VEXDREN-2710 file (C-alpha; in Angstrom, 1 decimal):
% VEXDREN-2710
k/r/px/py/pz
1/MET/-153.4/192.6/-114.1
2/ILE/-156.8/193.6/-112.7
3/SER/-158.7/191.7/-115.4
4/HIS/-156.6/188.6/-114.7
5/ALA/-157.3/188.9/-111.0
6/ILE/-161.0/189.0/-111.7
7/ALA/-160.9/186.0/-113.9
8/ARG/-158.9/184.1/-111.3
9/ALA/-161.5/184.9/-108.7
10/GLY/-164.3/183.6/-110.9
11/LEU/-166.2/186.9/-111.0
12/CYS/-167.6/186.5/-114.6
13/THR/-170.5/188.8/-115.6
14/PRO/-173.4/187.4/-117.6
15/ALA/-173.6/188.1/-121.3
16/LEU/-175.2/191.3/-122.3
17/GLY/-179.0/190.9/-122.8
18/VAL/-179.2/187.6/-120.8
19/ALA/-180.8/187.5/-117.4
20/ARG/-179.5/185.3/-114.6
21/SER/-182.6/183.1/-115.0
22/GLY/-181.5/182.4/-118.6
23/ARG/-184.7/183.9/-120.2
24/ALA/-184.2/186.3/-123.1
25/GLN/-184.4/190.0/-122.2
26/ARG/-185.1/192.9/-124.5
27/PRO/-182.1/195.1/-124.8
28/CYS/-182.3/198.7/-123.8
29/GLY/-182.0/200.0/-127.4
30/VAL/-185.2/201.3/-129.0
31/GLY/-186.8/199.0/-131.6
32/ALA/-184.6/196.0/-130.8
33/VAL/-186.2/192.7/-131.8
34/PRO/-185.1/189.3/-130.4
35/PRO/-183.7/187.0/-133.1
36/ARG/-186.1/184.2/-134.2
37/THR/-185.8/180.6/-135.4
38/ALA/-186.8/179.3/-138.8
39/ARG/-190.3/178.6/-137.4
40/GLY/-190.7/182.1/-136.2
41/LYS/-190.2/181.4/-132.5
42/PRO/-187.8/183.6/-130.5
43/THR/-184.4/181.9/-129.8
44/VAL/-183.2/181.8/-126.2
45/ARG/-179.4/182.2/-125.6
46/ARG/-178.4/180.5/-122.4
47/ALA/-175.4/182.0/-120.5
48/LEU/-172.8/179.9/-118.7
49/ARG/-173.0/180.3/-115.0
50/SER/-169.9/181.9/-113.4
51/ASP/-168.8/178.6/-111.9
52/GLN/-169.2/176.9/-115.3
53/ALA/-167.0/179.6/-117.0
54/GLN/-164.4/179.3/-114.3
55/THR/-164.4/175.5/-114.8
56/VAL/-163.7/175.9/-118.5
57/ASP/-160.9/178.5/-117.9
58/ASP/-159.4/176.3/-115.2
59/ALA/-159.4/173.3/-117.6
60/LYS/-157.6/175.3/-120.2
61/THR/-155.1/176.6/-117.7
62/VAL/-154.5/173.1/-116.3
63/GLN/-153.8/171.9/-119.9
64/VAL/-151.4/174.8/-120.5
65/ILE/-149.6/174.1/-117.2
66/ALA/-149.4/170.4/-118.0
67/GLU/-147.9/171.2/-121.4
68/VAL/-145.4/173.6/-120.0
69/MET/-144.3/171.3/-117.2
70/GLY/-144.0/168.3/-119.5
71/ALA/-141.7/170.2/-121.8
72/VAL/-139.7/171.5/-118.8
73/GLU/-139.4/168.1/-117.3
74/ALA/-138.0/166.6/-120.5
75/GLU/-135.5/169.4/-120.9
76/SER/-134.5/169.1/-117.2
77/GLN/-133.7/165.4/-117.6
78/SER/-131.8/166.2/-120.8
79/ILE/-129.7/168.8/-118.9
80/GLY/-129.1/166.4/-116.0
81/ALA/-128.0/163.6/-118.4
82/GLY/-125.6/165.9/-120.2
83/ILE/-124.0/167.0/-116.9
84/SER/-123.6/163.4/-115.8
85/SER/-122.0/162.5/-119.1
86/ARG/-119.5/165.4/-118.9
87/ILE/-118.7/164.5/-115.3
88/ALA/-118.0/160.9/-116.3
89/LEU/-115.6/162.1/-119.0
90/THR/-113.9/164.4/-116.5
91/ARG/-113.5/161.5/-114.1
92/GLU/-111.8/159.4/-116.8
93/ALA/-109.5/162.2/-117.9
94/SER/-108.4/162.9/-114.3
95/VAL/-107.0/159.4/-114.0
96/GLY/-103.9/160.3/-116.1
97/GLU/-100.7/161.5/-114.6
98/ALA/-99.1/164.9/-115.3
99/GLU/-96.4/165.1/-117.9
100/PRO/-93.1/164.3/-116.3
101/THR/-91.6/167.5/-117.7
102/SER/-94.4/169.8/-116.5
103/LEU/-93.8/172.3/-113.7
104/ARG/-96.5/170.6/-111.7
105/ALA/-94.5/167.3/-111.8
106/LYS/-91.3/169.1/-110.9
107/VAL/-93.0/170.7/-107.9
108/LEU/-94.4/167.4/-106.7
109/LYS/-91.0/165.9/-106.9
110/SER/-89.5/168.8/-105.0
111/VAL/-92.1/168.5/-102.3
112/ALA/-91.4/164.8/-101.8
113/LYS/-87.6/165.5/-101.8
114/LEU/-87.9/168.3/-99.2
115/GLN/-90.1/166.1/-96.9
116/LEU/-87.7/163.1/-96.7
117/GLY/-87.1/162.3/-93.1
118/LEU/-89.4/164.9/-91.7
119/LEU/-92.7/164.4/-89.9
120/GLU/-95.7/166.7/-90.0
121/ARG/-93.9/169.3/-92.1
122/ASP/-96.0/168.8/-95.2
123/MET/-97.6/172.3/-95.3
124/GLU/-94.3/174.0/-94.2
125/VAL/-92.5/172.4/-97.2
126/ARG/-95.2/173.4/-99.7
127/LEU/-95.3/177.0/-98.4
128/MET/-91.6/177.4/-98.5
129/LEU/-91.5/176.1/-102.1
130/LEU/-94.3/178.4/-103.1
131/ALA/-92.6/181.4/-101.5
132/ALA/-89.4/180.6/-103.4
133/LEU/-91.3/180.3/-106.7
134/CYS/-93.0/183.7/-106.0
135/GLY/-89.7/185.3/-105.1
136/GLU/-91.2/186.1/-101.6
137/HIS/-90.1/185.3/-98.1
138/LEU/-91.4/182.8/-95.5
139/LEU/-91.6/183.4/-91.7
140/LEU/-91.7/180.3/-89.4
141/LEU/-93.0/180.9/-85.9
142/GLY/-92.3/178.3/-83.3
143/PRO/-90.2/176.9/-80.5
144/PRO/-86.6/175.7/-81.1
145/GLY/-85.9/172.3/-82.4
146/THR/-88.8/172.1/-84.9
147/ALA/-86.7/171.8/-88.1
148/LYS/-87.0/175.5/-89.2
149/SER/-83.3/175.8/-90.1
150/GLU/-83.3/172.3/-91.7
151/LEU/-86.1/173.3/-94.1
152/SER/-84.1/176.4/-95.3
153/ARG/-81.0/174.3/-95.8
154/ARG/-83.0/171.8/-97.9
155/LEU/-84.3/174.7/-100.0
156/SER/-80.8/175.9/-100.7
157/SER/-79.8/172.4/-101.7
158/LEU/-82.8/172.2/-104.0
159/THR/-82.1/175.5/-105.8
160/GLY/-78.4/175.1/-105.9
161/GLY/-78.1/178.7/-104.9
162/GLU/-75.6/180.5/-102.6
163/TYR/-76.7/180.0/-99.0
164/PHE/-76.3/182.3/-96.0
165/GLU/-77.4/181.5/-92.4
166/ARG/-77.2/183.5/-89.2
167/LEU/-78.6/183.6/-85.7
168/LEU/-79.3/187.2/-84.5
169/THR/-79.2/188.5/-80.9
170/ARG/-79.9/191.9/-79.5
171/PHE/-76.2/192.6/-79.7
172/SER/-75.7/191.6/-83.4
173/VAL/-73.9/194.1/-85.5
174/PRO/-74.3/194.8/-89.2
175/GLU/-71.0/193.1/-90.0
176/GLU/-72.6/189.8/-89.1
177/LEU/-75.1/190.1/-91.9
178/PHE/-73.6/192.4/-94.5
179/GLY/-69.9/191.7/-94.3
180/PRO/-67.0/193.6/-92.7
181/LEU/-65.8/197.0/-93.7
182/SER/-63.1/197.0/-96.3
183/ILE/-59.8/198.2/-94.8
184/LYS/-58.4/199.2/-98.2
185/GLY/-61.6/201.1/-98.8
186/LEU/-61.2/203.0/-95.6
187/GLU/-57.7/203.9/-96.6
188/ARG/-59.2/205.5/-99.6
189/ASP/-61.9/207.2/-97.5
190/GLU/-64.5/204.8/-98.9
191/TYR/-67.1/203.2/-96.6
192/ASN/-67.5/199.9/-98.4
193/ARG/-68.2/196.4/-97.1
194/LYS/-66.7/193.1/-98.3
195/THR/-70.1/191.4/-99.0
196/GLU/-68.8/188.2/-100.6
197/GLY/-70.3/185.2/-98.6
198/TYR/-72.7/187.4/-96.7
199/LEU/-76.4/188.2/-97.1
200/PRO/-76.0/190.7/-100.0
201/THR/-74.6/187.9/-102.3
202/ALA/-76.9/185.0/-101.1
203/GLU/-79.7/183.5/-103.1
204/VAL/-81.3/181.6/-100.3
205/ALA/-80.9/182.7/-96.7
206/PHE/-82.0/181.7/-93.2
207/ILE/-82.0/184.2/-90.3
208/ASP/-83.0/182.8/-86.9
209/GLU/-84.5/185.0/-84.3
210/ILE/-85.0/187.7/-86.9
211/PHE/-86.9/190.0/-84.7
212/LYS/-83.8/190.5/-82.6
213/ALA/-82.6/192.8/-85.4
214/ASN/-81.7/196.2/-84.1
215/SER/-82.1/199.6/-85.8
216/ALA/-78.5/199.4/-87.2
217/ILE/-79.5/196.3/-89.1
218/LEU/-83.1/197.0/-89.9
219/ASN/-83.0/199.6/-92.6
220/ALA/-80.5/197.7/-94.8
221/LEU/-82.4/194.4/-94.2
222/LEU/-85.8/196.0/-95.3
223/THR/-84.3/197.3/-98.5
224/ILE/-82.8/193.8/-99.3
225/LEU/-86.1/192.0/-98.6
226/ASN/-88.3/194.3/-100.6
227/GLU/-86.3/196.0/-103.3
228/ARG/-83.5/193.4/-103.6
229/LEU/-81.0/196.2/-103.3
230/PHE/-78.1/196.9/-100.9
231/ASP/-76.4/200.2/-100.3
232/ASN/-72.7/199.6/-100.2
233/GLY/-71.1/203.0/-99.5
234/THR/-72.3/205.3/-102.3
235/ASP/-73.3/202.4/-104.6
236/ARG/-76.7/200.7/-104.6
237/LEU/-76.1/197.1/-105.7
238/PRO/-78.7/194.5/-106.9
239/VAL/-79.1/191.5/-104.6
240/PRO/-79.7/188.0/-106.1
241/LEU/-81.8/186.9/-103.1
242/LEU/-84.5/184.5/-104.1
243/CYS/-86.1/183.7/-100.8
244/LEU/-85.3/184.4/-97.2
245/VAL/-86.6/182.1/-94.5
246/GLY/-87.0/183.9/-91.2
247/ALA/-87.6/182.2/-87.9
248/SER/-88.6/183.4/-84.5
249/ASN/-89.9/182.0/-81.2
250/GLU/-92.1/185.1/-80.7
251/LEU/-93.8/187.9/-82.5
252/PRO/-92.2/191.3/-82.8
253/GLU/-92.7/193.4/-79.7
254/SER/-91.9/196.9/-80.9
255/GLU/-93.7/198.9/-83.7
256/GLU/-90.4/199.6/-85.5
257/LEU/-90.4/195.8/-86.4
258/ASP/-93.8/195.9/-88.0
259/ALA/-92.4/196.9/-91.4
260/LEU/-90.0/193.9/-91.2
261/TYR/-92.9/191.6/-90.2
262/ASP/-94.9/192.8/-93.2
263/ARG/-92.1/191.9/-95.6
264/PHE/-92.8/188.2/-95.0
265/LEU/-95.7/187.4/-97.3
266/ILE/-96.2/183.9/-96.1
267/ARG/-96.3/183.1/-92.3
268/LYS/-96.7/179.7/-90.8
269/GLU/-96.8/178.6/-87.2
270/VAL/-94.6/175.5/-86.6
271/SER/-95.5/173.1/-83.7
272/GLN/-93.8/170.1/-82.2
273/VAL/-94.5/166.7/-83.6
274/SER/-97.9/165.6/-82.2
275/LYS/-98.1/162.9/-79.5
276/GLY/-99.5/160.4/-82.0
277/GLN/-96.4/160.7/-84.1
278/LEU/-93.8/160.5/-81.4
279/GLY/-93.3/156.8/-82.1
280/ASP/-92.5/157.4/-85.7
281/LEU/-90.2/160.3/-84.7
282/ALA/-88.2/157.8/-82.6
283/ARG/-88.1/155.3/-85.4
284/LEU/-86.8/158.0/-87.8
285/ALA/-84.0/158.8/-85.3
286/ALA/-83.2/155.1/-85.0
287/LYS/-83.2/154.8/-88.8
288/SER/-80.0/156.8/-89.0
289/VAL/-78.4/153.9/-87.2
290/ASP/-80.3/150.9/-88.7
291/THR/-81.6/151.5/-92.2
292/SER/-82.8/147.9/-92.7
293/GLU/-86.4/148.7/-91.7
294/GLY/-88.9/151.3/-92.6
295/LEU/-91.3/153.0/-90.2
296/ASP/-93.4/150.6/-88.1
297/GLY/-91.1/147.8/-89.1
298/ALA/-92.3/147.8/-92.7
299/GLU/-90.2/147.3/-95.7
300/PRO/-88.4/150.6/-96.7
301/VAL/-90.1/152.5/-99.5
302/ASP/-88.3/155.0/-101.7
303/PRO/-90.7/157.9/-102.0
304/MET/-88.7/159.3/-104.9
305/ALA/-89.1/156.2/-107.1
306/ALA/-92.3/157.6/-108.6
307/PHE/-90.3/160.6/-109.9
308/ALA/-87.5/158.8/-111.6
309/GLN/-88.3/160.4/-115.0
310/VAL/-89.1/163.8/-113.6
311/PRO/-86.3/166.5/-113.8
312/ASP/-85.5/168.6/-110.8
313/LEU/-86.6/172.2/-110.5
314/GLY/-83.9/174.4/-111.9
315/PHE/-82.8/177.8/-110.6
316/GLU/-84.3/179.3/-113.7
317/ASP/-87.6/177.9/-112.8
318/PHE/-87.5/179.8/-109.5
319/LYS/-86.4/183.0/-111.2
320/GLN/-88.9/183.0/-114.1
321/THR/-92.1/181.4/-112.6
322/GLY/-93.4/184.6/-110.9
323/ASP/-93.3/186.8/-114.0
324/VAL/-94.7/184.1/-116.3
325/ALA/-97.5/183.3/-113.9
326/VAL/-98.7/186.9/-113.7
327/GLU/-98.8/187.1/-117.5
328/LYS/-100.5/183.8/-118.2
329/VAL/-102.9/183.2/-115.3
330/ASP/-106.3/184.9/-115.1
331/ILE/-108.2/185.6/-111.9
332/SER/-112.0/185.5/-112.2
333/ASP/-114.5/188.0/-110.8
334/GLU/-115.6/185.4/-108.3
335/ILE/-112.1/185.0/-106.8
336/ILE/-111.8/188.8/-106.7
337/ASP/-115.0/188.9/-104.8
338/VAL/-113.6/186.5/-102.3
339/LEU/-110.5/188.6/-101.8
340/THR/-112.3/191.9/-101.4
341/GLU/-115.0/190.5/-99.0
342/LEU/-112.2/188.8/-97.0
343/ARG/-110.2/192.0/-96.6
344/ASN/-113.3/194.1/-95.8
345/TYR/-114.3/191.5/-93.1
346/LEU/-110.9/191.4/-91.5
347/GLN/-110.5/195.2/-91.3
348/ASP/-114.1/196.3/-90.7
349/LYS/-116.0/193.5/-89.0
350/CYS/-113.4/191.3/-87.3
351/GLU/-112.7/191.9/-83.6
352/PRO/-110.0/192.9/-83.1
353/PRO/-109.5/194.3/-86.6
354/VAL/-106.8/192.6/-88.8
355/TYR/-104.9/195.1/-90.9
356/VAL/-104.0/194.0/-94.4
357/SER/-101.8/196.5/-96.3
358/ASP/-102.3/197.3/-100.0
359/ARG/-98.9/195.8/-100.7
360/ARG/-99.9/192.5/-99.0
361/PHE/-103.2/192.4/-100.8
362/MET/-101.6/192.8/-104.2
363/LYS/-98.9/190.3/-103.5
364/ALA/-101.5/187.8/-102.3
365/VAL/-103.1/188.0/-105.8
366/ASN/-99.8/187.3/-107.4
367/MET/-99.1/184.4/-105.1
368/MET/-102.4/182.8/-106.1
369/GLN/-101.4/183.2/-109.8
370/VAL/-98.1/181.5/-109.1
371/ALA/-99.9/178.7/-107.2
372/ALA/-102.2/178.1/-110.2
373/TYR/-99.4/178.3/-112.8
374/ALA/-97.3/175.8/-110.9
375/ASP/-100.3/173.5/-110.7
376/ASP/-100.6/173.6/-114.5
377/ARG/-103.7/175.8/-114.5
378/ASP/-104.5/179.1/-116.3
379/GLN/-107.1/180.2/-113.8
380/VAL/-106.9/180.8/-110.0
381/SER/-109.3/178.4/-108.3
382/GLU/-111.1/178.1/-104.9
383/ALA/-108.3/175.9/-103.7
384/ASP/-105.8/178.7/-104.0
385/CYS/-108.0/180.9/-101.8
386/LEU/-107.3/178.6/-98.9
387/LEU/-103.6/179.7/-99.0
388/LEU/-104.8/183.1/-97.8
389/GLU/-104.9/181.6/-94.4
390/PHE/-101.1/182.0/-94.3
391/VAL/-101.0/185.5/-95.9
392/MET/-103.8/187.7/-94.5
393/GLY/-103.5/187.2/-90.8
394/ASN/-101.2/189.2/-88.5
395/LYS/-101.0/186.8/-85.6
396/PRO/-101.1/183.0/-85.4
397/GLU/-104.6/183.1/-84.0
398/ASP/-105.8/185.1/-87.1
399/SER/-105.0/182.1/-89.3
400/GLN/-108.2/180.2/-88.2
401/LYS/-110.3/183.4/-88.6
402/VAL/-109.1/183.8/-92.2
403/ARG/-109.6/180.2/-93.0
404/SER/-113.1/180.0/-91.6
405/LYS/-114.2/183.2/-93.5
406/VAL/-112.8/182.0/-96.8
407/LEU/-114.6/178.7/-96.4
408/GLU/-117.8/180.6/-95.5
409/ILE/-117.5/182.8/-98.6
410/LEU/-116.8/179.8/-100.9
411/ALA/-119.8/177.9/-99.4
412/SER/-122.2/180.8/-99.7
413/ASP/-121.7/181.0/-103.5
414/LEU/-122.1/184.8/-104.1
415/GLY/-122.6/184.1/-107.8
416/MET/-125.7/182.0/-107.1
417/GLN/-127.2/184.8/-105.1
418/GLN/-126.7/187.2/-108.0
419/CYS/-128.3/184.8/-110.4
420/GLU/-131.4/184.6/-108.1
421/LEU/-131.7/188.4/-108.1
422/LEU/-131.4/188.4/-111.9
423/PHE/-134.1/185.8/-112.2
424/LEU/-136.5/187.8/-110.0
425/SER/-135.9/190.8/-112.3
426/LEU/-136.7/188.6/-115.3
427/PHE/-139.8/187.3/-113.6
428/GLY/-141.2/190.8/-112.9
429/ARG/-140.6/191.8/-116.5
430/ALA/-142.3/188.7/-117.7
431/CYS/-145.4/189.4/-115.7
432/GLY/-145.7/192.8/-117.3
433/ALA/-144.9/191.6/-120.8
434/LEU/-147.5/188.7/-120.7
435/ASP/-150.2/191.0/-119.3
436/THR/-149.7/193.5/-122.1
437/SER/-148.8/191.0/-124.8
438/ASP/-145.6/193.0/-125.5
439/THR/-144.1/190.8/-128.3
440/ALA/-140.8/192.7/-128.5
441/GLU/-140.2/192.5/-124.7
442/ILE/-141.1/188.8/-124.7
443/GLN/-138.4/188.1/-127.4
444/ASN/-135.9/190.0/-125.3
445/LEU/-136.9/188.0/-122.2
446/LEU/-136.5/184.7/-124.0
447/LYS/-133.0/185.7/-124.9
448/ASP/-132.2/186.7/-121.3
449/CYS/-133.7/183.6/-119.9
450/THR/-131.6/181.4/-122.2
451/GLU/-128.4/183.2/-121.1
452/LEU/-129.3/182.9/-117.4
453/ASN/-130.1/179.3/-117.9
454/GLU/-126.7/178.6/-119.4
455/ILE/-125.0/180.3/-116.5
456/LEU/-127.1/178.3/-113.9
457/VAL/-126.4/175.0/-115.7
458/SER/-122.7/175.8/-115.7
459/ARG/-122.8/176.5/-112.0
460/LEU/-124.8/173.4/-111.3
461/GLU/-122.3/171.3/-113.3
462/SER/-119.4/172.8/-111.2
463/VAL/-121.2/172.0/-107.9
464/ARG/-122.2/168.5/-109.0
465/GLU/-118.6/167.8/-110.2
466/ALA/-117.2/168.9/-106.9
467/LEU/-119.5/166.7/-104.9
468/GLU/-119.4/163.6/-107.2
469/LEU/-115.7/163.7/-107.7
470/ASP/-114.9/164.5/-104.1
471/PHE/-113.8/168.1/-104.6
472/PRO/-111.0/167.4/-107.1
473/ASN/-109.7/171.0/-107.1
474/LEU/-109.0/170.7/-103.4
475/ARG/-107.8/167.1/-103.4
476/SER/-105.5/167.5/-106.3
477/SER/-103.9/170.8/-105.4
478/ILE/-100.2/170.5/-105.0
479/TRP/-100.2/173.3/-102.3
480/LEU/-102.6/171.8/-99.8
481/SER/-101.7/168.9/-97.5
482/ASP/-104.0/166.0/-97.2
483/SER/-105.3/167.1/-93.8
484/ASN/-105.8/170.7/-95.0
485/ALA/-107.8/169.5/-98.0
486/SER/-109.9/167.0/-96.0
487/SER/-110.9/169.6/-93.4
488/ALA/-112.0/172.0/-96.2
489/VAL/-114.0/169.2/-97.8
490/GLN/-115.7/168.4/-94.5
491/PHE/-116.7/172.0/-94.1
492/LEU/-117.9/172.6/-97.6
493/SER/-119.8/169.4/-98.3
494/PRO/-123.1/170.1/-96.5
495/GLN/-123.5/173.7/-97.9
496/MET/-122.6/172.5/-101.4
497/GLU/-125.4/169.9/-101.2
498/GLU/-127.8/172.7/-100.3
499/ASN/-126.5/174.8/-103.1
500/LYS/-127.0/171.9/-105.5
501/GLY/-130.6/171.7/-104.6
502/LYS/-131.1/175.5/-105.0
503/LEU/-129.4/175.5/-108.4
504/GLU/-131.5/172.6/-109.6
505/ASP/-134.6/174.5/-108.6
506/MET/-133.5/177.7/-110.3
507/VAL/-132.6/175.9/-113.5
508/LYS/-136.1/174.4/-113.5
509/GLU/-137.7/177.8/-112.8
510/THR/-135.8/179.4/-115.6
511/LEU/-137.0/176.7/-118.0
512/ILE/-140.6/177.2/-116.8
513/LEU/-140.3/180.9/-117.3
514/ARG/-138.8/180.5/-120.8
515/GLU/-141.4/177.9/-121.8
516/ALA/-144.2/180.2/-120.5
517/LEU/-142.9/183.1/-122.6
518/SER/-142.5/180.8/-125.6
519/SER/-146.1/179.7/-125.3
520/ASN/-147.3/183.2/-124.6
521/VAL/-149.4/182.1/-121.7
522/GLU/-151.9/184.4/-120.0
523/GLY/-150.5/186.5/-117.2
524/GLY/-152.5/184.7/-114.6
525/THR/-151.1/181.3/-115.6
526/ILE/-147.5/182.3/-114.6
527/GLU/-148.7/182.8/-111.0
528/ARG/-149.8/179.2/-110.9
529/LEU/-146.6/178.0/-112.6
530/LEU/-144.3/179.8/-110.2
531/PRO/-146.3/180.7/-107.1
532/LYS/-143.3/181.3/-104.8
533/ARG/-141.7/183.8/-107.2
534/PHE/-145.1/185.5/-107.8
535/LYS/-145.4/186.1/-104.1
536/GLN/-141.9/187.6/-104.0
537/TYR/-142.8/189.7/-107.0
538/GLN/-146.0/191.0/-105.4
539/LYS/-144.1/191.7/-102.2
540/GLY/-141.5/193.7/-104.1
541/VAL/-144.3/195.7/-105.9
542/ALA/-145.9/196.5/-102.6
543/GLU/-142.7/197.7/-101.0
544/ARG/-142.0/200.0/-103.9
545/THR/-145.5/201.5/-103.7
END
């Protein structure tokens, strides 16, 4: 490195035995005789001045740099053209519709069916359907008269399962939920309940004002919700419950209800219809009297017409989807990083801290697998991470904190940061290998550069595809409403554009480093090829020393 630094500075010493004036000098060795020409006259060797030597070296270096950059530019264009071609094919392939018998098509039909005659309940419908497919429970928080019980009744109608509904008060007794005591059983000194038609035999249930449950009800209810078991006298019986929709106007006030609150994996705040939709709400009410007109006086449109060939979701679909999804859907390291960073942020950095139990964390992973499987995917995607907004928070105001953090993590692209650190490591090794002409290390570096380049090109293609196809993973997700997807796109677009530029630069830098290693350039040339990285490398060396 020192010799290269001297050469770059132009500090070239004159040739041995040649004075700065250019006249021949006698060497110090005894008896040395200057060489002569054929005519017997002494020859005079003229040395290049230091500035002339530097000019020659610079010319060679400039030529090498031009050759390297020319090759890199050609390969960069080829990579860009290949990405554009593959994105075009993806655009064409995405035009087709899902198979009518696929689970995705069935879910879309169910969403449309559950939404009929409802306004601004798109996300509630999707979350309720997702909870049922997961075999989990949904909590709806909001004022009376916001269609909470109507949603659960529609779910029961969709599944065809046994339905149970009850409103709790502070004075509710266990018999209201679990059935009356058996008189005949009491005559035999047996403490059994007649559960037929009550919660222990229901497949879909709705309990309003669920946090009014008292201690006499609470223990049995917790066991039903989590273990799907009911203690009837001395017998512990299995419960066929698929999904329980709980509703409340307020959050639980006492700590003894925290365990019940935690049993609801998905929680959604329900608001009144917005002011801008009140006119449509009035028209919907009038439609029950006069069905000759659609909303806003338009011709009535049957939203189910598009699903004429799609079968309904069957009860077996609800029972089997959760287990099949866990078996068939993978979750990548990038998604796991999102989950772990989110939980660490909520519990350690958020004010006030948001507690996320281990059980909730694990069930969130399974929920995302079900979301992916029902969307006909074998991998959990970034779109599924946005559902964590309804899982990780403890209070309604936590929802926005979770959403903002998830979007921030997705936009920051942790994988790209790791790639940059890996490139800096390769660059440092390359500087040493080129200085020492270590052939074996250069070959290893060429292999590592090729692998890193493939990773970067893949990430660049993903970012470009998201931008050029308008974030298809978000737009096409069956679990995100249009407004949810649009707000996420609006947040992510600026940062993704920035990430695209960084990835393009890193792809080019990796190509430059690989081409420099292939050409076995002098160590000093790599500084001029990648000056920014060389400064980072020098800074790192200085900090270590």
